[in-house]
C-alpha positions in Angstrom: 12.9 -0.3 16.7 9.2 0.6 16.8 6.9 -1.2 14.3 5.2 1.3 12.1 1.4 0.8 11.5 0.0 1.2 8.0 -2.3 4.1 7.2 -4.7 1.7 5.5 -4.9 -1.5 3.3 -6.8 -2.3 0.2 -7.5 -5.9 -0.7 -8.4 -7.2 -4.2 -8.6 -11.0 -4.2 -5.3 -12.1 -2.7 -3.6 -8.8 -3.6 -3.0 -6.3 -0.8 -2.0 -2.6 -1.3 -0.7 -1.2 2.0 -0.1 2.5 2.5 2.6 3.8 4.8 3.3 7.4 6.0 6.9 8.4 5.3 8.0 11.7 6.9 10.8 13.3 4.8 12.8 16.5 5.1 12.4 19.0 2.3 15.4 21.0 1.1 14.2 23.9 3.3 14.3 21.5 6.3 10.5 21.3 6.7 9.1 17.8 7.4 6.8 16.6 4.7 4.5 13.6 4.9 4.6 11.3 1.8 2.5 8.1 1.3 4.3 5.0 0.1 2.4 1.9 -1.0 3.6 -1.7 -1.0 1.9 -4.4 -3.1 1.9 -8.0 -1.8 0.2 -11.3 -2.7 -1.3 -13.2 0.2 -1.7 -17.0 0.0 -1.9 -20.1 2.1 0.8 -22.6 2.0 0.3 -26.4 2.0 -0.1 -26.3 5.8 -2.8 -23.6 5.7 -0.5 -20.9 7.0 -0.8 -17.4 5.5 2.3 -16.3 3.5 3.2 -13.1 1.6 5.0 -12.9 -1.7 6.0 -10.1 -4.1 6.2 -12.5 -7.1 3.1 -12.0 -9.3 1.5 -14.0 -12.1 -0.4 -12.3 -15.0 -3.7 -12.8 -13.0 -2.0 -11.3 -9.9 -0.9 -8.3 -12.0 -4.4 -7.6 -13.1 -5.6 -7.6 -9.4 -2.6 -5.5 -8.4 -3.6 -3.0 -11.1 -7.1 -2.6 -9.5 -5.6 -2.3 -6.0 -3.1 0.3 -7.2 -5.9 2.3 -8.9 -7.9 2.2 -5.7 -4.8 3.3 -3.7 -4.2 6.2 -6.1 -7.8 7.3 -5.8 -7.6 7.1 -2.0 -4.3 9.1 -1.8 -5.6 11.8 -4.1 -8.9 11.9 -2.2 -7.1 12.2 1.1 -5.0 15.1 -0.2 -8.1 16.8 -1.5 -9.7 16.4 1.9 -6.7 18.0 3.5 -7.0 21.1 1.3 -10.6 21.6 2.3 
């Protein structure tokens, strides 16, 4: 299986919003590109190694909210750019 590369990443503190392109088939059979976003918290473990978690504290949720808002703005902006 080939690893898929993200379209882009947005980081706010330890939060990371990563955008992925998902090609889907419409009911008419046409291929349509959709952007999906994953939200992860990056942190270092006790040995200094980078880890990823989807478990978020209140502080993490506030950072995730900012990252999500930026992701929404980027997706909308990218779509508006396609229409031009």
